[in-house]
Biopython code that builds the backbone (N, CA, C, O; Angstrom):
import numpy as np
from Bio.PDB.StructureBuilder import StructureBuilder

atoms = [
    (1, "MET", "N", (0.314, 8.086, -2.963)),
    (1, "MET", "CA", (-0.886, 7.642, -2.295)),
    (1, "MET", "C", (-1.675, 8.865, -1.863)),
    (1, "MET", "O", (-1.108, 9.873, -1.441)),
    (2, "GLU", "N", (-2.959, 8.761, -1.972)),
    (2, "GLU", "CA", (-3.847, 9.840, -1.531)),
    (2, "GLU", "C", (-5.160, 9.231, -1.053)),
    (2, "GLU", "O", (-5.408, 8.038, -1.231)),
    (3, "TYR", "N", (-5.988, 10.060, -0.450)),
    (3, "TYR", "CA", (-7.289, 9.611, 0.053)),
    (3, "TYR", "C", (-8.407, 10.263, -0.746)),
    (3, "TYR", "O", (-8.272, 11.396, -1.206)),
    (4, "THR", "N", (-9.517, 9.540, -0.910)),
    (4, "THR", "CA", (-10.708, 10.120, -1.519)),
    (4, "THR", "C", (-11.557, 10.730, -0.405)),
    (4, "THR", "O", (-11.270, 10.550, 0.778)),
    (5, "SER", "N", (-12.593, 11.442, -0.794)),
    (5, "SER", "CA", (-13.452, 12.081, 0.202)),
    (5, "SER", "C", (-14.210, 11.069, 1.056)),
    (5, "SER", "O", (-14.634, 11.394, 2.166)),
    (6, "ASP", "N", (-14.387, 9.838, 0.550)),
    (6, "ASP", "CA", (-15.099, 8.820, 1.325)),
    (6, "ASP", "C", (-14.152, 7.869, 2.068)),
    (6, "ASP", "O", (-14.580, 6.808, 2.523)),
    (7, "GLY", "N", (-12.873, 8.235, 2.194)),
    (7, "GLY", "CA", (-11.938, 7.471, 3.014)),
    (7, "GLY", "C", (-11.219, 6.337, 2.320)),
    (7, "GLY", "O", (-10.514, 5.566, 2.971)),
    (8, "ARG", "N", (-11.380, 6.216, 1.020)),
    (8, "ARG", "CA", (-10.647, 5.178, 0.290)),
    (8, "ARG", "C", (-9.224, 5.655, 0.023)),
    (8, "ARG", "O", (-8.953, 6.854, -0.042)),
    (9, "ILE", "N", (-8.328, 4.693, -0.129)),
    (9, "ILE", "CA", (-6.931, 4.991, -0.412)),
    (9, "ILE", "C", (-6.689, 4.776, -1.901)),
    (9, "ILE", "O", (-7.041, 3.730, -2.447)),
    (10, "VAL", "N", (-6.088, 5.769, -2.558)),
    (10, "VAL", "CA", (-5.789, 5.696, -3.986)),
    (10, "VAL", "C", (-4.311, 5.348, -4.139)),
    (10, "VAL", "O", (-3.441, 6.043, -3.617)),
    (11, "ILE", "N", (-4.041, 4.261, -4.862)),
    (11, "ILE", "CA", (-2.669, 3.828, -5.112)),
    (11, "ILE", "C", (-2.400, 3.959, -6.609)),
    (11, "ILE", "O", (-3.175, 3.476, -7.435)),
    (12, "HIS", "N", (-1.292, 4.619, -6.946)),
    (12, "HIS", "CA", (-0.901, 4.826, -8.335)),
    (12, "HIS", "C", (0.168, 3.826, -8.783)),
    (12, "HIS", "O", (0.430, 3.696, -9.979)),
    (13, "ASN", "N", (0.773, 3.133, -7.850)),
    (13, "ASN", "CA", (1.914, 2.276, -8.128)),
    (13, "ASN", "C", (1.488, 0.813, -8.214)),
    (13, "ASN", "O", (0.909, 0.276, -7.270)),
    (14, "GLY", "N", (1.775, 0.171, -9.346)),
    (14, "GLY", "CA", (1.387, -1.224, -9.548)),
    (14, "GLY", "C", (2.098, -2.188, -8.613)),
    (14, "GLY", "O", (1.489, -3.151, -8.147)),
    (15, "ASP", "N", (3.380, -1.949, -8.329)),
    (15, "ASP", "CA", (4.116, -2.825, -7.414)),
    (15, "ASP", "C", (3.534, -2.759, -6.007)),
    (15, "ASP", "O", (3.395, -3.784, -5.339)),
    (16, "LEU", "N", (3.200, -1.567, -5.564)),
    (16, "LEU", "CA", (2.593, -1.409, -4.243)),
    (16, "LEU", "C", (1.219, -2.067, -4.203)),
    (16, "LEU", "O", (0.855, -2.692, -3.207)),
    (17, "THR", "N", (0.462, -1.927, -5.274)),
    (17, "THR", "CA", (-0.845, -2.577, -5.371)),
    (17, "THR", "C", (-0.696, -4.085, -5.261)),
    (17, "THR", "O", (-1.452, -4.730, -4.534)),
    (18, "ASN", "N", (0.270, -4.655, -5.975)),
    (18, "ASN", "CA", (0.502, -6.100, -5.914)),
    (18, "ASN", "C", (0.897, -6.553, -4.515)),
    (18, "ASN", "O", (0.465, -7.614, -4.062)),
    (19, "GLU", "N", (1.707, -5.768, -3.831)),
    (19, "GLU", "CA", (2.117, -6.124, -2.467)),
    (19, "GLU", "C", (0.914, -6.098, -1.521)),
    (19, "GLU", "O", (0.789, -6.965, -0.656)),
    (20, "LEU", "N", (0.038, -5.121, -1.678)),
    (20, "LEU", "CA", (-1.162, -5.062, -0.839)),
    (20, "LEU", "C", (-2.071, -6.255, -1.123)),
    (20, "LEU", "O", (-2.674, -6.806, -0.202)),
    (21, "LEU", "N", (-2.173, -6.654, -2.375)),
    (21, "LEU", "CA", (-2.970, -7.838, -2.715)),
    (21, "LEU", "C", (-2.364, -9.088, -2.092)),
    (21, "LEU", "O", (-3.091, -9.939, -1.580)),
    (22, "ARG", "N", (-1.037, -9.207, -2.129)),
    (22, "ARG", "CA", (-0.362, -10.356, -1.504)),
    (22, "ARG", "C", (-0.627, -10.406, 0.005)),
    (22, "ARG", "O", (-0.681, -11.482, 0.600)),
    (23, "ARG", "N", (-0.789, -9.243, 0.603)),
    (23, "ARG", "CA", (-1.034, -9.177, 2.047)),
    (23, "ARG", "C", (-2.517, -9.333, 2.392)),
    (23, "ARG", "O", (-2.897, -9.210, 3.557)),
    (24, "GLY", "N", (-3.354, -9.603, 1.387)),
    (24, "GLY", "CA", (-4.742, -9.943, 1.648)),
    (24, "GLY", "C", (-5.750, -8.822, 1.504)),
    (24, "GLY", "O", (-6.922, -9.009, 1.831)),
    (25, "HIS", "N", (-5.329, -7.662, 1.023)),
    (25, "HIS", "CA", (-6.265, -6.557, 0.832)),
    (25, "HIS", "C", (-6.938, -6.691, -0.527)),
    (25, "HIS", "O", (-6.393, -7.310, -1.442)),
    (26, "HIS", "N", (-8.117, -6.110, -0.651)),
    (26, "HIS", "CA", (-8.892, -6.233, -1.875)),
    (26, "HIS", "C", (-9.072, -4.869, -2.530)),
    (26, "HIS", "O", (-9.298, -3.862, -1.858)),
    (27, "ILE", "N", (-8.965, -4.861, -3.851)),
    (27, "ILE", "CA", (-9.213, -3.638, -4.614)),
    (27, "ILE", "C", (-10.721, -3.393, -4.637)),
    (27, "ILE", "O", (-11.502, -4.295, -4.940)),
    (28, "VAL", "N", (-11.116, -2.173, -4.315)),
    (28, "VAL", "CA", (-12.527, -1.800, -4.315)),
    (28, "VAL", "C", (-12.949, -1.313, -5.698)),
    (28, "VAL", "O", (-14.052, -1.597, -6.165)),
    (29, "GLN", "N", (-12.045, -0.573, -6.341)),
    (29, "GLN", "CA", (-12.373, -0.020, -7.648)),
    (29, "GLN", "C", (-11.085, 0.242, -8.421)),
    (29, "GLN", "O", (-10.048, 0.556, -7.838)),
    (30, "VAL", "N", (-11.169, 0.108, -9.745)),
    (30, "VAL", "CA", (-10.072, 0.423, -10.649)),
    (30, "VAL", "C", (-10.565, 1.518, -11.587)),
    (30, "VAL", "O", (-11.647, 1.410, -12.164)),
    (31, "ARG", "N", (-9.763, 2.575, -11.736)),
    (31, "ARG", "CA", (-10.163, 3.700, -12.583)),
    (31, "ARG", "C", (-8.976, 4.145, -13.441)),
    (31, "ARG", "O", (-7.822, 3.905, -13.085)),
    (32, "PRO", "N", (-9.264, 4.785, -14.559)),
    (32, "PRO", "CA", (-8.166, 5.420, -15.297)),
    (32, "PRO", "C", (-7.696, 6.651, -14.523)),
    (32, "PRO", "O", (-8.497, 7.314, -13.865)),
    (33, "ASP", "N", (-6.428, 6.949, -14.599)),
    (33, "ASP", "CA", (-5.873, 8.129, -13.944)),
    (33, "ASP", "C", (-6.287, 9.366, -14.730)),
    (33, "ASP", "O", (-6.053, 9.438, -15.936)),
    (34, "LYS", "N", (-6.893, 10.330, -14.068)),
    (34, "LYS", "CA", (-7.357, 11.541, -14.754)),
    (34, "LYS", "C", (-6.187, 12.398, -15.247)),
    (34, "LYS", "O", (-6.307, 13.117, -16.239)),
    (35, "LYS", "N", (-5.051, 12.309, -14.539)),
    (35, "LYS", "CA", (-3.892, 13.120, -14.908)),
    (35, "LYS", "C", (-3.098, 12.504, -16.054)),
    (35, "LYS", "O", (-2.464, 13.220, -16.829)),
    (36, "ASN", "N", (-3.134, 11.179, -16.160)),
    (36, "ASN", "CA", (-2.375, 10.483, -17.194)),
    (36, "ASN", "C", (-3.242, 9.334, -17.708)),
    (36, "ASN", "O", (-3.351, 8.292, -17.063)),
    (37, "LYS", "N", (-3.843, 9.530, -18.849)),
    (37, "LYS", "CA", (-4.857, 8.599, -19.364)),
    (37, "LYS", "C", (-4.332, 7.192, -19.647)),
    (37, "LYS", "O", (-5.131, 6.259, -19.733)),
    (38, "ILE", "N", (-3.031, 7.005, -19.793)),
    (38, "ILE", "CA", (-2.514, 5.663, -20.058)),
    (38, "ILE", "C", (-2.227, 4.897, -18.768)),
    (38, "ILE", "O", (-1.830, 3.733, -18.818)),
    (39, "LYS", "N", (-2.423, 5.529, -17.626)),
    (39, "LYS", "CA", (-2.190, 4.883, -16.334)),
    (39, "LYS", "C", (-3.505, 4.524, -15.657)),
    (39, "LYS", "O", (-4.571, 5.021, -16.019)),
    (40, "THR", "N", (-3.400, 3.652, -14.670)),
    (40, "THR", "CA", (-4.556, 3.184, -13.911)),
    (40, "THR", "C", (-4.329, 3.464, -12.436)),
    (40, "THR", "O", (-3.199, 3.386, -11.954)),
    (41, "ILE", "N", (-5.402, 3.791, -11.712)),
    (41, "ILE", "CA", (-5.322, 3.929, -10.263)),
    (41, "ILE", "C", (-6.167, 2.839, -9.622)),
    (41, "ILE", "O", (-7.146, 2.365, -10.200)),
    (42, "PHE", "N", (-5.768, 2.453, -8.414)),
    (42, "PHE", "CA", (-6.434, 1.381, -7.686)),
    (42, "PHE", "C", (-6.919, 1.934, -6.356)),
    (42, "PHE", "O", (-6.163, 2.581, -5.631)),
    (43, "LEU", "N", (-8.183, 1.677, -6.039)),
    (43, "LEU", "CA", (-8.758, 2.165, -4.789)),
    (43, "LEU", "C", (-8.965, 1.008, -3.815)),
    (43, "LEU", "O", (-9.488, -0.046, -4.177)),
    (44, "PHE", "N", (-8.545, 1.227, -2.580)),
    (44, "PHE", "CA", (-8.702, 0.280, -1.490)),
    (44, "PHE", "C", (-9.475, 0.964, -0.377)),
    (44, "PHE", "O", (-9.411, 2.186, -0.243)),
    (45, "ASN", "N", (-10.203, 0.198, 0.421)),
    (45, "ASN", "CA", (-10.848, 0.760, 1.609)),
    (45, "ASN", "C", (-9.775, 1.209, 2.590)),
    (45, "ASN", "O", (-8.772, 0.521, 2.775)),
    (46, "GLY", "N", (-9.980, 2.346, 3.211)),
    (46, "GLY", "CA", (-9.000, 2.919, 4.130)),
    (46, "GLY", "C", (-9.091, 2.348, 5.530)),
    (46, "GLY", "O", (-9.349, 3.082, 6.484)),
    (47, "THR", "N", (-8.880, 1.039, 5.665)),
    (47, "THR", "CA", (-8.954, 0.389, 6.969)),
    (47, "THR", "C", (-7.655, 0.604, 7.754)),
    (47, "THR", "O", (-6.628, 0.979, 7.188)),
    (48, "GLU", "N", (-7.719, 0.365, 9.041)),
    (48, "GLU", "CA", (-6.523, 0.467, 9.873)),
    (48, "GLU", "C", (-5.472, -0.565, 9.461)),
    (48, "GLU", "O", (-4.273, -0.295, 9.532)),
    (49, "GLU", "N", (-5.924, -1.752, 9.029)),
    (49, "GLU", "CA", (-4.999, -2.806, 8.622)),
    (49, "GLU", "C", (-4.183, -2.396, 7.405)),
    (49, "GLU", "O", (-2.977, -2.639, 7.360)),
    (50, "ILE", "N", (-4.820, -1.780, 6.427)),
    (50, "ILE", "CA", (-4.083, -1.375, 5.230)),
    (50, "ILE", "C", (-3.130, -0.221, 5.543)),
    (50, "ILE", "O", (-2.039, -0.145, 4.979)),
    (51, "LYS", "N", (-3.537, 0.664, 6.431)),
    (51, "LYS", "CA", (-2.652, 1.757, 6.826)),
    (51, "LYS", "C", (-1.413, 1.210, 7.522)),
    (51, "LYS", "O", (-0.302, 1.682, 7.281)),
    (52, "GLU", "N", (-1.601, 0.220, 8.380)),
    (52, "GLU", "CA", (-0.472, -0.411, 9.062)),
    (52, "GLU", "C", (0.439, -1.119, 8.057)),
    (52, "GLU", "O", (1.663, -1.027, 8.154)),
    (53, "ASP", "N", (-0.158, -1.823, 7.095)),
    (53, "ASP", "CA", (0.645, -2.505, 6.075)),
    (53, "ASP", "C", (1.419, -1.502, 5.220)),
    (53, "ASP", "O", (2.568, -1.762, 4.866)),
    (54, "LEU", "N", (0.825, -0.385, 4.889)),
    (54, "LEU", "CA", (1.530, 0.629, 4.111)),
    (54, "LEU", "C", (2.729, 1.178, 4.883)),
    (54, "LEU", "O", (3.789, 1.418, 4.303)),
    (55, "LEU", "N", (2.561, 1.375, 6.183)),
    (55, "LEU", "CA", (3.684, 1.827, 7.006)),
    (55, "LEU", "C", (4.775, 0.763, 7.056)),
    (55, "LEU", "O", (5.960, 1.088, 6.976)),
    (56, "ASN", "N", (4.391, -0.489, 7.187)),
    (56, "ASN", "CA", (5.370, -1.575, 7.222)),
    (56, "ASN", "C", (6.112, -1.715, 5.897)),
    (56, "ASN", "O", (7.321, -1.947, 5.885)),
    (57, "ILE", "N", (5.400, -1.576, 4.786)),
    (57, "ILE", "CA", (6.036, -1.661, 3.468)),
    (57, "ILE", "C", (7.058, -0.534, 3.312)),
    (57, "ILE", "O", (8.170, -0.765, 2.837)),
    (58, "ALA", "N", (6.687, 0.672, 3.705)),
    (58, "ALA", "CA", (7.606, 1.810, 3.612)),
    (58, "ALA", "C", (8.826, 1.579, 4.496)),
    (58, "ALA", "O", (9.948, 1.883, 4.093)),
    (59, "ARG", "N", (8.618, 1.047, 5.692)),
    (59, "ARG", "CA", (9.714, 0.769, 6.613)),
    (59, "ARG", "C", (10.659, -0.270, 6.009)),
    (59, "ARG", "O", (11.878, -0.108, 6.067)),
    (60, "GLU", "N", (10.106, -1.326, 5.436)),
    (60, "GLU", "CA", (10.918, -2.377, 4.821)),
    (60, "GLU", "C", (11.727, -1.829, 3.647)),
    (60, "GLU", "O", (12.883, -2.209, 3.464)),
    (61, "GLU", "N", (11.131, -0.944, 2.855)),
    (61, "GLU", "CA", (11.842, -0.354, 1.722)),
    (61, "GLU", "C", (12.979, 0.537, 2.193)),
    (61, "GLU", "O", (14.047, 0.541, 1.581)),
    (62, "ARG", "N", (12.773, 1.294, 3.270)),
    (62, "ARG", "CA", (13.845, 2.140, 3.808)),
    (62, "ARG", "C", (14.993, 1.288, 4.316)),
    (62, "ARG", "O", (16.156, 1.617, 4.085)),
    (63, "ILE", "N", (14.683, 0.200, 5.002)),
    (63, "ILE", "CA", (15.732, -0.684, 5.519)),
    (63, "ILE", "C", (16.521, -1.305, 4.375)),
    (63, "ILE", "O", (17.748, -1.380, 4.439)),
    (64, "ALA", "N", (15.834, -1.750, 3.334)),
    (64, "ALA", "CA", (16.514, -2.336, 2.174)),
    (64, "ALA", "C", (17.394, -1.308, 1.482)),
    (64, "ALA", "O", (18.504, -1.634, 1.061)),
    (65, "LEU", "N", (16.925, -0.080, 1.357)),
    (65, "LEU", "CA", (17.702, 0.964, 0.715)),
    (65, "LEU", "C", (18.959, 1.294, 1.518)),
    (65, "LEU", "O", (20.033, 1.483, 0.946)),
    (66, "LYS", "N", (18.824, 1.363, 2.852)),
    (66, "LYS", "CA", (19.991, 1.617, 3.690)),
    (66, "LYS", "C", (21.034, 0.520, 3.527)),
    (66, "LYS", "O", (22.228, 0.805, 3.439)),
    (67, "LYS", "N", (20.582, -0.748, 3.486)),
    (67, "LYS", "CA", (21.517, -1.858, 3.314)),
    (67, "LYS", "C", (22.221, -1.747, 1.973)),
    (67, "LYS", "O", (23.419, -2.010, 1.872)),
    (68, "GLU", "N", (21.484, -1.361, 0.951)),
    (68, "GLU", "CA", (22.059, -1.252, -0.390)),
    (68, "GLU", "C", (23.072, -0.116, -0.465)),
    (68, "GLU", "O", (24.129, -0.268, -1.077)),
    (69, "LEU", "N", (22.757, 1.028, 0.154)),
    (69, "LEU", "CA", (23.616, 2.189, 0.075)),
    (69, "LEU", "C", (24.863, 2.063, 0.948)),
    (69, "LEU", "O", (25.937, 2.537, 0.577)),
    (70, "PHE", "N", (24.719, 1.432, 2.093)),
    (70, "PHE", "CA", (25.812, 1.398, 3.061)),
    (70, "PHE", "C", (26.416, 0.024, 3.256)),
    (70, "PHE", "O", (27.056, -0.233, 4.276)),
    (71, "ALA", "N", (26.222, -0.866, 2.291)),
    (71, "ALA", "CA", (26.771, -2.225, 2.403)),
    (71, "ALA", "C", (28.251, -2.247, 2.143)),
    (71, "ALA", "O", (28.871, -3.309, 2.196)),
]
sb = StructureBuilder()
sb.init_structure("model")
sb.init_model(0)
sb.init_chain("A")
sb.init_seg("    ")
for serial, (resi, resn, name, xyz) in enumerate(atoms, 1):
    if name == "N":
        sb.init_residue(resn, " ", resi, " ")
    sb.init_atom(name, np.array(xyz, "f"), 0.0, 1.0, " ", f" {name:<3s}", serial, name[0])
structure = sb.get_structure()
């Protein structure tokens, strides 16, 4: 994940993009990845809500990984 100069959030991961869409966020723009022409990047507005959701998604993934590793 990275930010553009105008405050948009760039997502390179399709699974993360789908999760953000499920949580009600909207894609602002879709572009080809300049570094890898066969990939696509997704731009979202950098709102506080999306930042909070990204933190929650990361937290949920860490908890799931801990359960998997230490079960």
